[in-house]
MOPAC internal coordinates of N, CA, C and O (Angstrom, degrees):
PM7 1SCF
backbone

  N    0.0000 0     0.00 0     0.00 0    0    0    0
  C    1.4417 1     0.00 0     0.00 0    1    0    0
  C    1.5293 1   109.60 1     0.00 0    2    1    0
  O    1.2310 1   120.90 1   -32.44 1    3    2    1
  N    1.2931 1   115.88 1   147.56 1    3    2    1
  C    1.4606 1   119.16 1   173.24 1    5    3    2
  C    1.5301 1   108.91 1   -84.34 1    6    5    3
  O    1.2310 1   120.42 1   -13.60 1    7    6    5
  N    1.3244 1   116.81 1   166.40 1    7    6    5
  C    1.4645 1   120.80 1   177.90 1    9    7    6
  C    1.5299 1   110.60 1   -60.76 1   10    9    7
  O    1.2310 1   120.50 1   142.53 1   11   10    9
  N    1.3170 1   116.65 1   -37.47 1   11   10    9
  C    1.4714 1   120.55 1   178.95 1   13   11   10
  C    1.5253 1   109.94 1   -64.98 1   14   13   11
  O    1.2310 1   119.94 1   138.85 1   15   14   13
  N    1.3385 1   117.73 1   -41.15 1   15   14   13
  C    1.4696 1   120.99 1   177.32 1   17   15   14
  C    1.5285 1   110.78 1   -60.70 1   18   17   15
  O    1.2310 1   120.73 1   136.95 1   19   18   17
  N    1.3148 1   116.21 1   -43.05 1   19   18   17
  C    1.4713 1   121.12 1   179.58 1   21   19   18
  C    1.5254 1   110.06 1   -61.02 1   22   21   19
  O    1.2310 1   120.54 1   134.38 1   23   22   21
  N    1.3169 1   116.58 1   -45.62 1   23   22   21
  C    1.4702 1   120.50 1   179.56 1   25   23   22
  C    1.5199 1   111.51 1   -61.47 1   26   25   23
  O    1.2310 1   120.39 1   137.65 1   27   26   25
  N    1.3120 1   116.85 1   -42.35 1   27   26   25
  C    1.4704 1   119.89 1   179.84 1   29   27   26
  C    1.5233 1   111.11 1   -63.44 1   30   29   27
  O    1.2310 1   120.51 1   135.21 1   31   30   29
  N    1.3348 1   116.63 1   -44.79 1   31   30   29
  C    1.4726 1   119.78 1  -179.01 1   33   31   30
  C    1.5147 1   112.06 1   -65.92 1   34   33   31
  O    1.2310 1   120.77 1   143.21 1   35   34   33
  N    1.3325 1   116.13 1   -36.79 1   35   34   33
  C    1.4636 1   120.29 1  -176.88 1   37   35   34
  C    1.5256 1   112.39 1   -90.91 1   38   37   35
  O    1.2310 1   120.37 1   179.71 1   39   38   37
  N    1.3321 1   116.90 1    -0.29 1   39   38   37
  C    1.4691 1   121.65 1  -178.47 1   41   39   38
  C    1.5318 1   110.91 1    56.47 1   42   41   39
  O    1.2310 1   121.27 1  -133.00 1   43   42   41
  N    1.3426 1   115.17 1    47.00 1   43   42   41
  C    1.4676 1   121.79 1   179.73 1   45   43   42
  C    1.5172 1   110.39 1  -114.59 1   46   45   43
  O    1.2310 1   120.32 1   -29.48 1   47   46   45
  N    1.3335 1   116.99 1   150.52 1   47   46   45
  C    1.4631 1   118.43 1   171.71 1   49   47   46
  C    1.5281 1   108.89 1   -70.42 1   50   49   47
  O    1.2310 1   119.44 1   -32.49 1   51   50   49
  N    1.3255 1   118.68 1   147.51 1   51   50   49
  C    1.4539 1   120.72 1  -173.76 1   53   51   50
  C    1.5274 1   115.68 1   -73.29 1   54   53   51
  O    1.2310 1   119.02 1   165.46 1   55   54   53
  N    1.2971 1   119.47 1   -14.54 1   55   54   53
  C    1.4567 1   121.82 1  -172.68 1   57   55   54
  C    1.5190 1   117.39 1   -53.09 1   58   57   55
  O    1.2310 1   119.39 1   127.06 1   59   58   57
  N    1.3100 1   118.78 1   -52.94 1   59   58   57
  C    1.4555 1   120.45 1  -171.86 1   61   59   58
  C    1.5122 1   115.96 1   -96.91 1   62   61   59
  O    1.2310 1   119.83 1  -178.09 1   63   62   61
  N    1.3266 1   117.93 1     1.91 1   63   62   61
  C    1.4604 1   119.97 1  -174.37 1   65   63   62
  C    1.5306 1   112.04 1   -66.34 1   66   65   63
  O    1.2310 1   119.97 1   148.54 1   67   66   65
  N    1.3245 1   117.65 1   -31.46 1   67   66   65
  C    1.4646 1   119.50 1  -177.11 1   69   67   66
  C    1.5237 1   111.73 1   -65.21 1   70   69   67
  O    1.2310 1   119.73 1   140.80 1   71   70   69
  N    1.3112 1   118.13 1   -39.20 1   71   70   69
  C    1.4636 1   120.99 1   176.91 1   73   71   70
  C    1.5257 1   110.51 1   -63.76 1   74   73   71
  O    1.2310 1   120.42 1   138.52 1   75   74   73
  N    1.3198 1   116.81 1   -41.48 1   75   74   73
  C    1.4665 1   121.44 1   179.23 1   77   75   74
  C    1.5279 1   109.59 1   -63.92 1   78   77   75
  O    1.2310 1   120.07 1   135.51 1   79   78   77
  N    1.3313 1   117.48 1   -44.49 1   79   78   77
  C    1.4564 1   120.72 1  -179.47 1   81   79   78
  C    1.5244 1   112.04 1   -65.43 1   82   81   79
  O    1.2310 1   120.09 1   140.95 1   83   82   81
  N    1.3173 1   117.44 1   -39.05 1   83   82   81
  C    1.4690 1   120.59 1   177.54 1   85   83   82
  C    1.5272 1   110.76 1   -64.20 1   86   85   83
  O    1.2310 1   120.34 1   137.64 1   87   86   85
  N    1.3235 1   116.96 1   -42.36 1   87   86   85
  C    1.4629 1   120.78 1   179.11 1   89   87   86
  C    1.5290 1   110.24 1   -66.17 1   90   89   87
  O    1.2310 1   119.99 1   136.75 1   91   90   89
  N    1.3279 1   117.63 1   -43.25 1   91   90   89
  C    1.4655 1   121.29 1   178.90 1   93   91   90
  C    1.5296 1   110.66 1   -62.90 1   94   93   91
  O    1.2310 1   120.19 1   145.63 1   95   94   93
  N    1.3108 1   117.24 1   -34.37 1   95   94   93
  C    1.4661 1   121.37 1   176.61 1   97   95   94
  C    1.5265 1   110.33 1   -66.20 1   98   97   95
  O    1.2310 1   120.56 1   136.75 1   99   98   97
  N    1.3176 1   116.53 1   -43.25 1   99   98   97
  C    1.4832 1   120.08 1   178.71 1  101   99   98
  C    1.5232 1   111.42 1   -62.51 1  102  101   99
  O    1.2310 1   119.82 1   146.15 1  103  102  101
  N    1.3314 1   117.94 1   -33.85 1  103  102  101
  C    1.4608 1   122.12 1   179.97 1  105  103  102
  C    1.5314 1   112.33 1   -84.75 1  106  105  103
  O    1.2310 1   120.00 1   179.54 1  107  106  105
  N    1.3294 1   117.60 1    -0.46 1  107  106  105
  C    1.4535 1   121.19 1   177.54 1  109  107  106
  C    1.5123 1   114.82 1    78.79 1  110  109  107
  O    1.2310 1   120.15 1  -160.65 1  111  110  109
  N    1.3186 1   117.32 1    19.35 1  111  110  109
  C    1.4647 1   120.70 1  -179.06 1  113  111  110
  C    1.5204 1   112.72 1   -98.01 1  114  113  111
  O    1.2310 1   120.91 1   167.45 1  115  114  113
  N    1.3282 1   115.87 1   -12.55 1  115  114  113
  C    1.4655 1   121.66 1  -179.93 1  117  115  114
  C    1.5291 1   107.97 1  -139.54 1  118  117  115
  O    1.2310 1   120.77 1   -37.73 1  119  118  117
  N    1.3252 1   116.13 1   142.27 1  119  118  117
  C    1.4633 1   120.83 1   169.92 1  121  119  118
  C    1.5199 1   107.11 1  -113.88 1  122  121  119
  O    1.2310 1   120.53 1   -21.40 1  123  122  121
  N    1.3099 1   116.59 1   158.60 1  123  122  121
  C    1.4553 1   119.75 1   178.45 1  125  123  122
  C    1.5190 1   109.76 1  -144.84 1  126  125  123
  O    1.2310 1   122.02 1   -23.50 1  127  126  125
  N    1.3223 1   113.74 1   156.50 1  127  126  125
  C    1.4650 1   120.99 1   176.32 1  129  127  126
  C    1.5168 1   108.07 1  -156.30 1  130  129  127
  O    1.2310 1   121.18 1   -20.88 1  131  130  129
  N    1.3239 1   115.35 1   159.12 1  131  130  129
  C    1.4567 1   119.96 1   174.45 1  133  131  130
  C    1.5206 1   108.26 1   -82.65 1  134  133  131
  O    1.2310 1   120.51 1   -41.57 1  135  134  133
  N    1.3282 1   116.63 1   138.43 1  135  134  133
  C    1.4570 1   119.20 1   177.20 1  137  135  134
  C    1.5232 1   109.42 1   -74.93 1  138  137  135
  O    1.2310 1   121.26 1   -22.88 1  139  138  137
  N    1.3005 1   115.20 1   157.12 1  139  138  137
  C    1.4652 1   121.46 1   179.50 1  141  139  138
  C    1.5209 1   108.47 1   -99.20 1  142  141  139
  O    1.2310 1   120.92 1   -71.89 1  143  142  141
  N    1.3254 1   115.84 1   108.11 1  143  142  141
  C    1.4660 1   121.38 1   178.11 1  145  143  142
  C    1.5204 1   108.51 1  -139.75 1  146  145  143
  O    1.2310 1   120.94 1   -13.61 1  147  146  145
  N    1.2964 1   115.81 1   166.39 1  147  146  145
  C    1.4497 1   121.56 1   173.60 1  149  147  146
  C    1.5285 1   107.18 1   -80.04 1  150  149  147
  O    1.2310 1   120.47 1   -74.09 1  151  150  149
  N    1.3155 1   116.70 1   105.91 1  151  150  149
  C    1.4645 1   120.37 1  -175.18 1  153  151  150
  C    1.5226 1   113.04 1   -69.37 1  154  153  151
  O    1.2310 1   120.11 1   169.60 1  155  154  153
  N    1.3176 1   117.40 1   -10.40 1  155  154  153
  C    1.4619 1   119.57 1   173.92 1  157  155  154
  C    1.5258 1   110.23 1   -73.18 1  158  157  155
  O    1.2310 1   120.58 1   156.93 1  159  158  157
  N    1.3424 1   116.50 1   -23.07 1  159  158  157
  C    1.4652 1   121.09 1  -179.56 1  161  159  158
  C    1.5267 1   110.85 1   -90.56 1  162  161  159
  O    1.2310 1   120.51 1   134.44 1  163  162  161
  N    1.3357 1   116.64 1   -45.56 1  163  162  161
  C    1.4636 1   120.63 1   178.44 1  165  163  162
  C    1.5253 1   109.05 1  -158.54 1  166  165  163
  O    1.2310 1   120.04 1   -22.96 1  167  166  165
  N    1.3203 1   117.52 1   157.04 1  167  166  165
  C    1.4700 1   120.07 1   178.29 1  169  167  166
  C    1.5262 1   110.95 1   -66.80 1  170  169  167
  O    1.2310 1   120.89 1   -29.91 1  171  170  169
  N    1.3192 1   115.91 1   150.09 1  171  170  169
  C    1.4566 1   119.58 1   177.91 1  173  171  170
  C    1.5294 1   110.02 1   -78.85 1  174  173  171
  O    1.2310 1   120.76 1   -22.30 1  175  174  173
  N    1.3037 1   116.16 1   157.70 1  175  174  173
  C    1.4612 1   123.37 1   179.00 1  177  175  174
  C    1.5175 1   109.88 1  -112.71 1  178  177  175
  O    1.2310 1   121.09 1   -26.00 1  179  178  177
  N    1.3048 1   115.53 1   154.00 1  179  178  177
  C    1.4590 1   121.35 1   171.64 1  181  179  178
  C    1.5270 1   106.51 1   -86.67 1  182  181  179
  O    1.2310 1   120.06 1   -49.78 1  183  182  181
  N    1.3204 1   117.49 1   130.22 1  183  182  181
  C    1.4605 1   122.35 1  -178.94 1  185  183  182
  C    1.5179 1   109.31 1  -107.86 1  186  185  183
  O    1.2310 1   120.70 1   -41.82 1  187  186  185
  N    1.3140 1   116.28 1   138.18 1  187  186  185
  C    1.4708 1   122.70 1  -176.76 1  189  187  186
  C    1.5166 1   109.71 1  -119.46 1  190  189  187
  O    1.2310 1   121.27 1   -34.18 1  191  190  189
  N    1.3515 1   115.18 1   145.82 1  191  190  189
  C    1.4631 1   121.15 1   178.59 1  193  191  190
  C    1.5228 1   108.52 1  -144.44 1  194  193  191
  O    1.2310 1   121.12 1   -42.27 1  195  194  193
  N    1.3268 1   115.47 1   137.73 1  195  194  193
  C    1.4605 1   120.14 1   175.35 1  197  195  194
  C    1.5251 1   109.90 1   -70.23 1  198  197  195
  O    1.2310 1   120.40 1   -40.35 1  199  198  197
  N    1.3158 1   116.84 1   139.65 1  199  198  197
  C    1.4619 1   121.85 1   172.46 1  201  199  198
  C    1.5332 1   107.12 1   -82.19 1  202  201  199
  O    1.2310 1   119.52 1   -10.00 1  203  202  201
  N    1.3284 1   118.51 1   170.00 1  203  202  201
  C    1.4619 1   119.16 1   175.21 1  205  203  202
  C    1.5365 1   112.34 1   -55.05 1  206  205  203
  O    1.2310 1   120.33 1   139.39 1  207  206  205
  N    1.3319 1   116.97 1   -40.61 1  207  206  205
  C    1.4679 1   120.34 1   176.90 1  209  207  206
  C    1.5299 1   110.43 1   -64.13 1  210  209  207
  O    1.2310 1   120.44 1   140.07 1  211  210  209
  N    1.3277 1   116.76 1   -39.93 1  211  210  209
  C    1.4560 1   120.70 1   178.53 1  213  211  210
  C    1.5163 1   112.35 1   -65.16 1  214  213  211
  O    1.2310 1   120.38 1   142.07 1  215  214  213
  N    1.3457 1   116.87 1   -37.93 1  215  214  213
  C    1.4669 1   120.54 1   177.39 1  217  215  214
  C    1.5234 1   110.60 1   -64.97 1  218  217  215
  O    1.2310 1   121.05 1   137.80 1  219  218  217
  N    1.3266 1   115.60 1   -42.20 1  219  218  217
  C    1.4783 1   119.45 1   179.03 1  221  219  218
  C    1.5193 1   110.96 1   -63.56 1  222  221  219
  O    1.2310 1   120.63 1   135.40 1  223  222  221
  N    1.3174 1   116.39 1   -44.60 1  223  222  221
  C    1.4642 1   120.63 1  -179.64 1  225  223  222
  C    1.5265 1   110.81 1   -64.72 1  226  225  223
  O    1.2310 1   119.88 1   139.14 1  227  226  225
  N    1.3307 1   117.83 1   -40.86 1  227  226  225
  C    1.4598 1   121.14 1   178.51 1  229  227  226
  C    1.5260 1   110.50 1   -63.00 1  230  229  227
  O    1.2310 1   120.30 1   139.28 1  231  230  229
  N    1.3314 1   117.02 1   -40.72 1  231  230  229
  C    1.4650 1   120.38 1   178.83 1  233  231  230
  C    1.5259 1   110.46 1   -64.42 1  234  233  231
  O    1.2310 1   120.26 1   138.62 1  235  234  233
  N    1.3419 1   117.11 1   -41.38 1  235  234  233
  C    1.4616 1   120.82 1   178.39 1  237  235  234
  C    1.5200 1   111.13 1   -62.80 1  238  237  235
  O    1.2310 1   120.48 1   139.23 1  239  238  237
  N    1.3224 1   116.69 1   -40.77 1  239  238  237
  C    1.4665 1   120.56 1  -178.03 1  241  239  238
  C    1.5201 1   112.78 1   -71.93 1  242  241  239
  O    1.2310 1   120.38 1   153.15 1  243  242  241
  N    1.3331 1   116.88 1   -26.85 1  243  242  241
  C    1.4666 1   118.73 1  -177.70 1  245  243  242
  C    1.5293 1   112.51 1   -95.97 1  246  245  243
  O    1.2310 1   119.98 1   175.56 1  247  246  245
  N    1.3325 1   117.65 1    -4.44 1  247  246  245
  C    1.4673 1   120.80 1   179.10 1  249  247  246
  C    1.5257 1   109.74 1   -73.31 1  250  249  247
  O    1.2310 1   120.56 1   -34.09 1  251  250  249
  N    1.3260 1   116.54 1   145.91 1  251  250  249
  C    1.4647 1   118.69 1   177.37 1  253  251  250
  C    1.5341 1   110.78 1   -65.08 1  254  253  251
  O    1.2310 1   120.04 1   -29.89 1  255  254  253
  N    1.3277 1   117.53 1   150.11 1  255  254  253
  C    1.4770 1   120.23 1  -177.87 1  257  255  254
  C    1.5160 1   113.14 1   -66.12 1  258  257  255
  O    1.2310 1   120.10 1   180.00 1  259  258  257

């Protein structure tokens, strides 16, 4: 998913998501890579994916108390 996709799904403004994604990457909860596209047609996007640890942490955070 791109950062914009994440913001849309989570109903968040796009401004601060990049800092969160960078921090999650440093903690090993998210991986990222550049997509492979023809840059003459459109700019490439950075794609993000939760790691298994990130999926577990997200599930813990979204579980009811």
